[in-house]
N, C-alpha and C positions, 0 to 999 in steps of 0.2 A: 623167427622162423628157422627151422633146421634145413641146412643144405644137405641133400642126400647124394649118395654116390652117383645115382642116375642123373642128377643135375650136373655133376662135374664131368661126366663122361661125354664131352663134346669137343669138337675141333673149333678152331677159329680164335676169336678174341676173348679177352677177359683176364681178370686177376684172381677172383675168388676161388676158382678151381685149384689154384696153386698155393693158396693160403691155408693155414691150419685151422682157424676157427670154423665150427660147424653151425653156429647160431648167429643169425643176423636179424636186425629189425627190418620190417618191410621198407622203411625209408632208406636204410642202407642199401638194400637190393635195388630199389628204384634209382638211387644215385649212381650205383655201379653200372646199371644199364645205360643211363644217360651219359655218363662220363666216358666210359671205355667200351660200350657195347658188350657188356659182360654176358657171355652165353650161359654160364651156370646160374647167374642171377636171373636172367630172362626165363630160364626153365623153371626155377623155383617159383617165380611170380606167376607164371602160367599155371602151374600146379595149384597155387593158392586161389587165384581168381577164376580159373577154368577158361579153356579156349572158347567155349560157347559164349561166355560173358564178354570176352574181348571182341568176338565177331559181332555180337549184338550191339555193343557200343559203337563199333565202326559203322554199322548200318544206321544207327540213330544219328550219327554225325553226317549222314549223307554220303558215306564212302561206299561205293559199289564195287570198284576194282582194286581197292586198297584195303588189305586186311592181312591177318595172320592165319596161316593154314595149319600149322603144326608146331610142336616143340622143336627146338634146335637139336639136330642129330649129327654125329660125326660122319655117318654114312647114310645115304638114302637108297633103299632097295624096294622090292615089290611090297605092296600093301600099305605104303605110307604116301602122303602127298609128295609131289615132285619137288616142292620148294617150301621153305619156311614161311615166306610172305611174298606178297605182290603189291605193287603200287603204281600210281600214275602221277606225273608231275602236276597235272591239272587238279587232281583231288587233294594232293598234299598242299598245294598253294591255297586252295579254298579252305582247307581245314586250318592251316596256320593263320590265315587272315582272320578267322573267327577267334582263334586263340589270342592273336595280337590285339584284337578289339575287345576281348573279354566277354564275347558272346557265346562261346562254346560252354555248354553245361552251366556253370556258375562262375562269376568273376574270380572267386577264390581258387577254383579248379584251374582256371586259365593262368593265374599267377603262379600256382604251384608247378604247372607244366613249363612255364617260361623259366622258372628258377632251375628246373632240371636241365633244360636245354642250355642255359647259361653255363652249366658245369661241364659241357662236352669238351674234351681235350683235343679232338681232331679238327684242326682248322687248316688242313693241308689241301683241300679241294677248292670249292668256290670261295670259301672264306679266306683263302690264302691271298687273294687279290683285292680284298677289302681292307681299306686303311683303318686298322683298329689295333688296340693292344688287348689281347685276350686275358691278360692278367690284371687289367685295371678296370675299375668301374666308371672311369671318366671317358669322355669322347664317344666315338661310334661304338655301339654295342652289337655284337653278333651272337644270336642264340640259335644254335644249329644242331643237326643230327646227320651223321654220315652213315652210309650203308655200303657194304662190300660183299660181292659174291663172285663166283667164277664168271668172268666176262662182263661184270657190271660194277660201276662206281656211281654212287648217288650222294647228293648233299641237298638238304632242305633246311630253311631257316627263316628267321626274322631279323632284319637289320634296322636298327634305330639310329638314324643320323639326323640331318635336317628334315628328312622325310622317313617314314616307316615303310620298308619294302619287304615283302615276303617272296621267297624264291624256292624253286625246286628244279634241280638239274640232274638228269639221269643219263649216263653214258653207257651204251652197250657196245662191246668190241670183241674182236677176234683174239684168241690167245697170242700173246706177244706184243699187243698194242696198248699195254697198260699206260705207258708214259704218254702216249698221244692222247689217251682218254683223260688222264689227269690234266694235261695241258689245255684240253678243250674246256673242262670244268673251270679251270682257273681263268680262261678267257671270258667265260660268262660272268665270273666274279668281278671283272673290270666294269661290266655293264651294271651289275647290282651296285657297285661302289659309286658309280656316276649317278644312278637314280636316287640313292640314299642321300648323297651330298655330305658335305662336312658337318660335323656336330655343331649344333647351335647351343651355346652355353646359356645358363639361366640369366646371365647378366646382359645377353644380347637382345 
């Protein structure tokens, strides 16, 4: 799929907008979104599958307040949605519980989504306080996705230890309180770590 100039003209996170290749596979774009929240890749995928299709799939999954409203834009002005996406912790947890159990859509779709989440490189929020090695397939596994906006930090994921735990933590804060918000998300990570428990090896 070709990455257009309009896909690249966004602020925020990502790598593809700064790289020279213009053609990427759909799998490459999905991996970039999952791994580094790539804005250019997000816009290209939305252009391919359409915003309507994404919103319809969210409704089918039982998500009422969690959806994508628009493409990612460097600036938002009159005539466009106020924000790219909205979500609630309750709905994100319910959705990931289905993904963890393999009951969303089809088991293969759930496995694919879990693989994408496993590639996320940002473990600095809730996941920071969970005892795991993000670069190893052994021990406790954290599959997560983080989100950042002005005044918002969010982290949602699936943790597989002795028990499987799904979590979603969203912090809203005033400008200048970023460090306190991050600390609060990490505090919740200690609770998730305790609930998941130490990894149980195949020999135990």
